[in-house]
PyMOL CGO cylinders between C-alpha atoms (Angstrom):
from pymol import cmd
from pymol.cgo import CYLINDER

trace = [
    CYLINDER, 0.10, 0.00, 0.11, 1.46, 3.37, -1.17, 0.3, 1, 1, 1, 1, 1, 1,
    CYLINDER, 1.46, 3.37, -1.17, 0.68, 6.03, 1.89, 0.3, 1, 1, 1, 1, 1, 1,
    CYLINDER, 0.68, 6.03, 1.89, 0.81, 9.44, 0.99, 0.3, 1, 1, 1, 1, 1, 1,
    CYLINDER, 0.81, 9.44, 0.99, 0.84, 12.81, 3.06, 0.3, 1, 1, 1, 1, 1, 1,
    CYLINDER, 0.84, 12.81, 3.06, -1.68, 15.55, 1.17, 0.3, 1, 1, 1, 1, 1, 1,
    CYLINDER, -1.68, 15.55, 1.17, -2.78, 19.00, 2.15, 0.3, 1, 1, 1, 1, 1, 1,
    CYLINDER, -2.78, 19.00, 2.15, -6.37, 20.40, 1.50, 0.3, 1, 1, 1, 1, 1, 1,
    CYLINDER, -6.37, 20.40, 1.50, -6.34, 21.17, -2.03, 0.3, 1, 1, 1, 1, 1, 1,
    CYLINDER, -6.34, 21.17, -2.03, -3.56, 18.81, -3.09, 0.3, 1, 1, 1, 1, 1, 1,
    CYLINDER, -3.56, 18.81, -3.09, -4.03, 16.01, -5.07, 0.3, 1, 1, 1, 1, 1, 1,
    CYLINDER, -4.03, 16.01, -5.07, -2.72, 12.34, -6.30, 0.3, 1, 1, 1, 1, 1, 1,
    CYLINDER, -2.72, 12.34, -6.30, -3.34, 11.25, -10.03, 0.3, 1, 1, 1, 1, 1, 1,
    CYLINDER, -3.34, 11.25, -10.03, -3.91, 7.57, -10.37, 0.3, 1, 1, 1, 1, 1, 1,
    CYLINDER, -3.91, 7.57, -10.37, -3.06, 6.43, -13.98, 0.3, 1, 1, 1, 1, 1, 1,
    CYLINDER, -3.06, 6.43, -13.98, -3.52, 9.46, -16.41, 0.3, 1, 1, 1, 1, 1, 1,
    CYLINDER, -3.52, 9.46, -16.41, -7.35, 9.90, -15.74, 0.3, 1, 1, 1, 1, 1, 1,
    CYLINDER, -7.35, 9.90, -15.74, -8.10, 9.82, -12.25, 0.3, 1, 1, 1, 1, 1, 1,
    CYLINDER, -8.10, 9.82, -12.25, -7.36, 12.63, -9.87, 0.3, 1, 1, 1, 1, 1, 1,
    CYLINDER, -7.36, 12.63, -9.87, -8.32, 12.52, -6.01, 0.3, 1, 1, 1, 1, 1, 1,
    CYLINDER, -8.32, 12.52, -6.01, -8.23, 15.86, -4.41, 0.3, 1, 1, 1, 1, 1, 1,
    CYLINDER, -8.23, 15.86, -4.41, -8.26, 16.46, -0.65, 0.3, 1, 1, 1, 1, 1, 1,
    CYLINDER, -8.26, 16.46, -0.65, -11.27, 19.07, -0.61, 0.3, 1, 1, 1, 1, 1, 1,
    CYLINDER, -11.27, 19.07, -0.61, -11.63, 19.62, 3.12, 0.3, 1, 1, 1, 1, 1, 1,
    CYLINDER, -11.63, 19.62, 3.12, -10.34, 18.20, 6.64, 0.3, 1, 1, 1, 1, 1, 1,
    CYLINDER, -10.34, 18.20, 6.64, -12.36, 18.42, 9.78, 0.3, 1, 1, 1, 1, 1, 1,
    CYLINDER, -12.36, 18.42, 9.78, -11.13, 16.44, 12.63, 0.3, 1, 1, 1, 1, 1, 1,
    CYLINDER, -11.13, 16.44, 12.63, -10.81, 12.82, 11.93, 0.3, 1, 1, 1, 1, 1, 1,
    CYLINDER, -10.81, 12.82, 11.93, -12.69, 13.21, 8.36, 0.3, 1, 1, 1, 1, 1, 1,
    CYLINDER, -12.69, 13.21, 8.36, -11.69, 14.46, 5.24, 0.3, 1, 1, 1, 1, 1, 1,
    CYLINDER, -11.69, 14.46, 5.24, -13.72, 14.94, 2.13, 0.3, 1, 1, 1, 1, 1, 1,
    CYLINDER, -13.72, 14.94, 2.13, -12.13, 13.90, -1.13, 0.3, 1, 1, 1, 1, 1, 1,
    CYLINDER, -12.13, 13.90, -1.13, -12.97, 14.78, -4.71, 0.3, 1, 1, 1, 1, 1, 1,
    CYLINDER, -12.97, 14.78, -4.71, -12.53, 12.26, -7.58, 0.3, 1, 1, 1, 1, 1, 1,
    CYLINDER, -12.53, 12.26, -7.58, -12.29, 13.06, -11.05, 0.3, 1, 1, 1, 1, 1, 1,
    CYLINDER, -12.29, 13.06, -11.05, -12.36, 10.13, -13.42, 0.3, 1, 1, 1, 1, 1, 1,
    CYLINDER, -12.36, 10.13, -13.42, -13.84, 8.91, -16.63, 0.3, 1, 1, 1, 1, 1, 1,
    CYLINDER, -13.84, 8.91, -16.63, -17.70, 8.09, -16.79, 0.3, 1, 1, 1, 1, 1, 1,
    CYLINDER, -17.70, 8.09, -16.79, -17.03, 4.48, -17.19, 0.3, 1, 1, 1, 1, 1, 1,
    CYLINDER, -17.03, 4.48, -17.19, -15.08, 3.80, -14.15, 0.3, 1, 1, 1, 1, 1, 1,
    CYLINDER, -15.08, 3.80, -14.15, -17.11, 2.83, -10.95, 0.3, 1, 1, 1, 1, 1, 1,
    CYLINDER, -17.11, 2.83, -10.95, -16.43, 4.29, -7.83, 0.3, 1, 1, 1, 1, 1, 1,
    CYLINDER, -16.43, 4.29, -7.83, -17.93, 3.26, -4.45, 0.3, 1, 1, 1, 1, 1, 1,
    CYLINDER, -17.93, 3.26, -4.45, -16.74, 3.43, -0.88, 0.3, 1, 1, 1, 1, 1, 1,
    CYLINDER, -16.74, 3.43, -0.88, -15.09, 0.36, 0.15, 0.3, 1, 1, 1, 1, 1, 1,
    CYLINDER, -15.09, 0.36, 0.15, -18.01, -1.06, 2.19, 0.3, 1, 1, 1, 1, 1, 1,
    CYLINDER, -18.01, -1.06, 2.19, -20.47, -0.39, -0.67, 0.3, 1, 1, 1, 1, 1, 1,
    CYLINDER, -20.47, -0.39, -0.67, -18.12, -2.06, -3.22, 0.3, 1, 1, 1, 1, 1, 1,
    CYLINDER, -18.12, -2.06, -3.22, -17.88, -5.28, -0.79, 0.3, 1, 1, 1, 1, 1, 1,
    CYLINDER, -17.88, -5.28, -0.79, -21.74, -5.51, -0.55, 0.3, 1, 1, 1, 1, 1, 1,
    CYLINDER, -21.74, -5.51, -0.55, -22.17, -5.24, -4.63, 0.3, 1, 1, 1, 1, 1, 1,
    CYLINDER, -22.17, -5.24, -4.63, -19.43, -8.15, -4.83, 0.3, 1, 1, 1, 1, 1, 1,
    CYLINDER, -19.43, -8.15, -4.83, -21.15, -10.25, -2.45, 0.3, 1, 1, 1, 1, 1, 1,
    CYLINDER, -21.15, -10.25, -2.45, -24.71, -9.99, -3.97, 0.3, 1, 1, 1, 1, 1, 1,
    CYLINDER, -24.71, -9.99, -3.97, -23.16, -10.52, -7.53, 0.3, 1, 1, 1, 1, 1, 1,
    CYLINDER, -23.16, -10.52, -7.53, -21.36, -13.76, -6.29, 0.3, 1, 1, 1, 1, 1, 1,
    CYLINDER, -21.36, -13.76, -6.29, -24.38, -14.93, -4.80, 0.3, 1, 1, 1, 1, 1, 1,
    CYLINDER, -24.38, -14.93, -4.80, -26.82, -14.09, -7.89, 0.3, 1, 1, 1, 1, 1, 1,
    CYLINDER, -26.82, -14.09, -7.89, -23.94, -15.85, -10.18, 0.3, 1, 1, 1, 1, 1, 1,
    CYLINDER, -23.94, -15.85, -10.18, -24.44, -18.98, -7.57, 0.3, 1, 1, 1, 1, 1, 1,
    CYLINDER, -24.44, -18.98, -7.57, -28.17, -18.66, -8.11, 0.3, 1, 1, 1, 1, 1, 1,
    CYLINDER, -28.17, -18.66, -8.11, -30.71, -21.64, -7.03, 0.3, 1, 1, 1, 1, 1, 1,
    CYLINDER, -30.71, -21.64, -7.03, -30.71, -23.99, -9.89, 0.3, 1, 1, 1, 1, 1, 1,
    CYLINDER, -30.71, -23.99, -9.89, -33.71, -25.67, -8.90, 0.3, 1, 1, 1, 1, 1, 1,
    CYLINDER, -33.71, -25.67, -8.90, -35.98, -22.23, -8.89, 0.3, 1, 1, 1, 1, 1, 1,
    CYLINDER, -35.98, -22.23, -8.89, -34.50, -21.66, -12.56, 0.3, 1, 1, 1, 1, 1, 1,
    CYLINDER, -34.50, -21.66, -12.56, -35.49, -25.20, -13.60, 0.3, 1, 1, 1, 1, 1, 1,
    CYLINDER, -35.49, -25.20, -13.60, -39.27, -24.62, -11.72, 0.3, 1, 1, 1, 1, 1, 1,
    CYLINDER, -39.27, -24.62, -11.72, -39.37, -21.47, -14.07, 0.3, 1, 1, 1, 1, 1, 1,
    CYLINDER, -39.37, -21.47, -14.07, -38.33, -23.16, -17.18, 0.3, 1, 1, 1, 1, 1, 1,
    CYLINDER, -38.33, -23.16, -17.18, -40.87, -26.08, -16.56, 0.3, 1, 1, 1, 1, 1, 1,
    CYLINDER, -40.87, -26.08, -16.56, -43.58, -23.61, -15.72, 0.3, 1, 1, 1, 1, 1, 1,
    CYLINDER, -43.58, -23.61, -15.72, -42.90, -21.68, -19.24, 0.3, 1, 1, 1, 1, 1, 1,
    CYLINDER, -42.90, -21.68, -19.24, -42.90, -24.97, -21.11, 0.3, 1, 1, 1, 1, 1, 1,
    CYLINDER, -42.90, -24.97, -21.11, -46.20, -25.59, -19.53, 0.3, 1, 1, 1, 1, 1, 1,
    CYLINDER, -46.20, -25.59, -19.53, -47.77, -22.35, -20.18, 0.3, 1, 1, 1, 1, 1, 1,
    CYLINDER, -47.77, -22.35, -20.18, -46.76, -22.87, -23.89, 0.3, 1, 1, 1, 1, 1, 1,
    CYLINDER, -46.76, -22.87, -23.89, -44.58, -19.87, -23.74, 0.3, 1, 1, 1, 1, 1, 1,
]
cmd.load_cgo(trace, "trace")
C-alpha cells in the first residue's frame, strides 16, 4: 500500500485519468473529490464489498428455482 500525505487542495493522480483531491479536513474526517471518466465505477469500500457479495450470490443462483421457472414456461406454452 502506498501511503501519501496531502494537504487540503492537494491531489494525487492514478494512471492518467483519475485525480483524487483532498477538499477539506475536519478533525478525523476528510472530504475527497474524485475526477474520473464516466466508465469508471467509484464506490465506498463497504458498498463495493456488498455489491461484490450480491453479485457472487446472484451468479451462484438457485438452479432448482430456474428449473421450476423453465418447466412452468414450457407448460404454459410460452
